[in-house]
N, C-alpha and C positions, 0 to 999 in steps of 0.2 A: 434874720436866718433863724430857723427853729434849732432848738437844742439837740446836739448829735448824740447818738449813741456812742458810749465809750468802749473801746477795746484795748486790750494790752498790745495786740498787733493785728494789723489789717494788711492783707497780701491782695494786690490787684493783678489778676491773672492766675491761672491754675496750672501752669506749666510744671515740669518736673522739679525744678529747684524751688519754686513757690509752694507747691503742695507738700513738699518734704518738710520745708520749714515750718509750714502751718501745722502739720501733724505733730511735729517734734515739740512746738510751742504749746499746742493745746494739750498734749499728753503731759506736759510739765506743769499744767495747771493755769496756764495763761489764757485768758478770754481772747479768742482768735477767730477772724472772719476772713473768708477768701471770697473775693468778687470776680465772677466768671461770666463773660458776655455770652458764650455759646458752648464750648468745648470742654466738657467735664473731663479733667485731666490733663488738658492742654492739647496742643496740635500734634505732639509726637504719637500719641494712641490713637487720634481721630482722624488726622488727614495727611500725616507725614511719614515719620520713621516706620512704625509698626505696619500700617495698612500697605505702604508702598512695599516693604519687604514680604509681605504676605502674598501680594499679587505678583511679585518677582518670583517667588518660590512657585506659584501656579505655573508661571512661564517656563520655569526650569523643569517641572515635570512634563510638561507639553514637549519641550525640546528633547527631553530623554526618551519619551514614548516615540516620537518621531524617529529616533535614532536607535531604537530598541534592538533591531536587527544585528547591529554591530556587536552586541553582547549576547546573542544567541536567542533573543526573545522575539517570536514572530507575532505580529499584531494584525488586526485587520484595519479598515479605513479609520483614520484618526481625525477627529474634529474638537475644536475648543468652543465651549459654551461660556462666553464673556460673562453672561449674566449669572452663571453659577460661580465663577471666580469672583465676581463682585459679591455675591451672597456669602462666600466663605469669609471674605474680608470684613463685610458688615457684622457677620456673627462674632468674629474676634473682637471687633470694636464694642459691640453691645455687651460682651462678657467682661471686657475691661473697664467699662463704665460702671457696670453693677459692682464690680470689685472695688473700684474707687468710691462709690457711695457707701459701701460698707465700712471703708477706712475712715471716711469722713465721720461717720456716726460712731465708731469705735474710739477714735481719738478725742472727739469732742469739737472739733473745728466745725464752725458754721459755714456752709456753702451757700453763698448768696448769688442767685443767677439773675444778671443784669449789667448794664453798661455804667461803669464807674467814671466820673470825672472830678477833679480837684476843684474846691471852691473856695479853699483857704488852705494854710499850711497843715500838712497831715490830716486833712478833712475831705471826704470824699461824699459826693451826691450820687446816689445809685439809682438809675432808671430801671426799675424791676421789669424783667420780661413778662411777668403776669400782670403788671400795670401798678401803677403807684411809684413812690420813690422812698428812699431811706437815706439818712444822713449818718455817716459814720466817721468817727475820729479815733485815730490810733495813737497810743504812745510810741509805736514805732511802725512804720509803714514800708512795705517792700514792694517794688515794682517788678512784675514778671510777665510783661504784656507781649513780649514776642516780636515776631516779624510777619510779613505776608508778602507773596510773590509780586516783584516788580514787573510792570508792563512798560516796555521802552516805548519812546515816542516815534513811532514809525507811522506813516500815513497809512490810514485804513486798518491798522491793526485792531485799535479799540472797537471799530465797527464790525470787525470780523468775529467779535465775540470769542477770543480764543480760549482754549483750554488752559488751566494751570495744573499743577500736580493734583489739586483738590478734584477738579473735575475729571482729569484723565483717570483717577481711581474710582470714578463712578460711571464709567461708561458701561453699558450693557451690549456693546457691539463691537466689531473689529473694524477700525478705520480702514478704508480701501488703501489709503496713502497718508501716513502721518508726517507732516512736516514739523521738525522740532527746531525752535529757535533756542540756540544755546548749548554748547558742547561741554557742559560742566556735569557734575555728579548726577544731578536730577534728571537732566535731559538724557544722558546716556543710559542711566537704569531704567527709565520708563520706555525710552526708544527700543532698547533691547527686548523688553518684555513684550511690547506690542509687536515687534518683529517675530518673535517666537509664537505669539498667538496667530500670526498669519498675515499681518499688515506689511505693506511696504513702508519703509521708514527712511526719510532724509533728514540729516542733521546739518544744521546752518551755523557755523561758528564764525563770529566776527574777528576773533584774533587769529594768530599765525598758526595755532595748533590747538587741538582738544585739550581740555584739562589744563588751563593756563597755569596753575601754580605748580604743575610737575615738570620733572626734567624732560627734555625732548625725547629720550629713549623711552620713557614711560609712556608718553603720549603716542608715540609711533606704534609702540606694541598693542596698546588699546585700540587704536584706529585699526590695526591690522586685523585684530581678532574680530572686531565688530564687522568689518568689511567682508571677512570670510563667511559671516552669517548672512550677508546680503544687504547690510545697512549701507547707504550712501552717506559719506561724511564729507562735507564741503568746508574747508577752513579758509580764512580771508574772505568770508563772505559778508558783504554789506547789503543787508536787507533795505531796500528803497521804498517799497510800497507793498501792500497787500489788499487783493481785492476778493470780494465774496464774503461767505460766512462759514466759520468752521462747523462742520457736520453736513453741510450742504454742498460745499466745493469752495476752494481757495486757489488764488493764484498769487504767487510770491515773486516779485521782481527783485533779482538780486545781482549785484555787481561784484565780479571777482577779476582776479588778474587775468583771467582768460576773456574778459569782457562781460556784458550784460546778458542775463537769460531769464526765461520765466520758467518757474517750476509750478506745476499743477498738482494739488493734493485734495483730499476729502476734508481733512481736519488739520488743525494747526495747534500745537502746543508751545507755550512760552515758558521757557526756563532759563532765565537770564539774570537770576540773582533775587535778593531779597530786601524788602524796605521796613524799617522798625515801625512798630505800632504806637508811635509816641505822639502824633498829631491829633489834635481835638480832644485831648483828655485833661487840659488845664494845668499842665506842668508849670506853666508860668505862674499861677496862682499858688503853687507849692513852692515856689523857689527853686526848682530843679532845672538846672542847665542842661542843654543839649551840645553835643560836638556838631561840626559843620555838616556831617552826613545824617543827622537827626537821631543818633544814638544817645542814650543817657550819659552824661559825662560822669564817670566814676573814677575813684583813686583804687590803688592796688588792693584795698579792703573792700571794694565794691560799695562804699559810701558815696552818695550824691552829694551835690552842692548844698542841700538842704538838710539841717541837723534832724537826726532821727528818721532818715529816709535812705533806704538802700535800693540797689537795683541788681537784678540776677538774670543770667541768661542772655539771649540774643539782643534784648533791647539794650543791654549794657555794653554791647560791642564785644562780648566774649565770643570765641569761636563757635560757629553755628552747629553745635553738636549737643546732644542731649546729655552725654556724658560729662561735658563741660558744665552745663547748667546743675547737674548733680554736684559737681565739685564746687560750683559757686556756693551752693547751699552749704556745704561742709565748712567752707571759708566763713560765711557769715555766722553760722551756728557756733563755731568753735571761738570766734572773735568776740562774740556777745558773751561768752562764757569766761572772757579774759585771755583768749589766745592771741598770737601774732601770726596768723596765717596770711598768706598773700597770693595774688594772682601771678606774680612775677616768676619767671623761670619754671613755668608748669611744662611737663612733658606730654604734650597732647597727641594722642594717636587719632587715626581716623581710618574709615574703610568706606570705599564705594563698592556697592553690592551688584555690580554687574556679574557676569559668569564667564570666566574667573572673575574673582573680586580683586580689588586693589586695595592694599593696606599700607600705611606709612606712619613712621614715627621717628621725630628727630629732625635733622638736617637733610635736605636733598643737596645735590651737587651745586644747584643754582643758589641755594641758601648759603652754602659754605663759601662760594665765590664772593658772595656779598658781604660776608663776614671778613673776608680777607684770609680764608683758610684754604690750603690745599691739601685735601684729604687724601687718605689712601682709599681706594675703592676695589672691591670685589664684586664680581657678577657671576651668577651661575644660572643657566637655562633650567627650567623646570623638568625638561626631559632628561636631566642629569639626576634628578632625584628617584631614587628606586620605587617609592611609592607610585609614582606616575606609571610604572610598567604595569601595575595591577588594575589601575583605574582607567588609563587611557588619557587623563587629564594633564597633557604635556604642554599646554599653552603657557606662556608667561616665562618670568624670571625673577629671581631674587637678587637684590643689590645691597651691599652694606658699605658705610662709610665709617673709617677709622681715623683718629687724629694722626697727623703726620710725625709727630715726635713722641707719642705715646700710645697705649693700646686701647684707648677709651673707644667705646662705640658711640659714634656721633649721629648715626641715622641708619634706618633700615626702610626698604621698600620692597613690596613683593607683589607681582600680578600672578595669581595662581590659585588653585583650589585651596580652601582653608587658610587664606592668607592672613585673615583677622586673628586666627588662633596662633599661627606661626610668629606673627608680629608680637603678640602678647608675651612670648617667651624671651623676645629680644628687648621689649620694653622693660621687663622685669630685671634682665642683666644690666641695662642701662640706669634704672632706678637704684640697683645696688652698686653702681660704678664698677661692675666687674670688668676685667680687661676681656678683649674678645677671645682671647686664647682659652679662657676658662670655659666659655661657651662652646668654642669651637672643638674642645677636647672632652666636652661632657658626653656621657654615655646616654644617648637619645633612643627612644624606642624604635625598633625596627619592625615592619616598615610604616614609617608615618611621614608626612610632609615636613614636620618639624625636623626630622633627621637630616634634612637638605642643609640644615646651618653648618654641619661638619664640613661637608665639600666647600660650601660657600666660603667659610672663614679659612679654609686651607688655601685658598686661591689669594688670599690677602697679600699684597706685596710687603716685603720687609721694610723696616724703617730706612735702611740704608739704601734701598732700591726704588727707583721710580716706576719700574715695572718688574715683573716676574712673578712666579708663583711658588708658594710652598707646596711641596709635593706630599700626598698622603696616599696610602695604600687604596684608600676607597673613593678617592677623587676620580670622577668621571667628566669627560669633555662632552 
């Protein structure tokens, strides 16, 4: 084997956590290389988070224009040019890539475009995209290889060449009828977007409800909102076979409690989960162990089974959110500097960017029951928040969970406009371990969505009561 080039740090994959770590180390004077197969800056800015939210916003604009008359604005005929939607997204991605290249240059981290594979402990052979190979050895190595869409084993599905989120964001036409396999966050976000662009949309979910990890009342409300927009959502749907080819015409054979049926569509989108990108990169040569699902096995400090090797983000089994990958970076960075940070007991929020969005932090009612906790629960319809009188955005609700014997906030869920921003206020209170009464009694600006936290917490049952409501002058039903 040729003599390898020596680096203080080698990062395999340029996703959020990995690139932040690389820039930090390079700025500190450590010789650092980042090996990236295709997407400069990682999947978030190229094919996942930012591109999808970009096109979802275009769909929201289309929706508002179609309903402009409700707000006193009279328009003429309205049409959506999906090619322009795509170009707007592409321009954003190009701008982000250019910004990332500047950051690599400014930090001093070397970006190497190619496919990396371990050939020995902490040693990577890189097949360069431009041809040739390089051999890199790092004193420290960081895995940030991410995940890719999983395609379930359904007869005829592979042959149908289905869309994943990647291809769905590259369409330059409106599918006549988009069939979505999977009623999770990706499927519902993209399904609603294409419905608003003008497509018929059918969502097929194998489980008993949409959004499997959410409480039933949350799932039911989301399904009601999407159904009101004309999306068809079928739960308990076992897809038996797919005929045809996406883009040309497909027929999906489905078994439900009502019997078997055929659903005909023009295009099919698979959004049924993710698979880690850990196969075929020589992890066994590096002494890096995987768990039974194929994720890198790590401890609470994100250290792998191989000395001097860490894993960050989705490939390490961390919750599949960019903001968690960023926190993984902070944990590794601080621990390398002598800290004692851990992934244990992290308070991880998340948002689904349907319209209205869904935001959640902490425990759900189902989570609480699994932990043997009987929380106090308060619920407030968004129609009771005065801000919605001005915007008309009355769909959804807020829900808060509080400890049965103290006033700690255990969890918060909101379906409604600006849900992510309202959730952040509750998350801050949870991090500060404030009792819910401090947030409920806070002077919150009027009229805002966050102001709804006052009447929400006013409905919290007292510790002595299993039901009941604390009355406040501003509480509305």
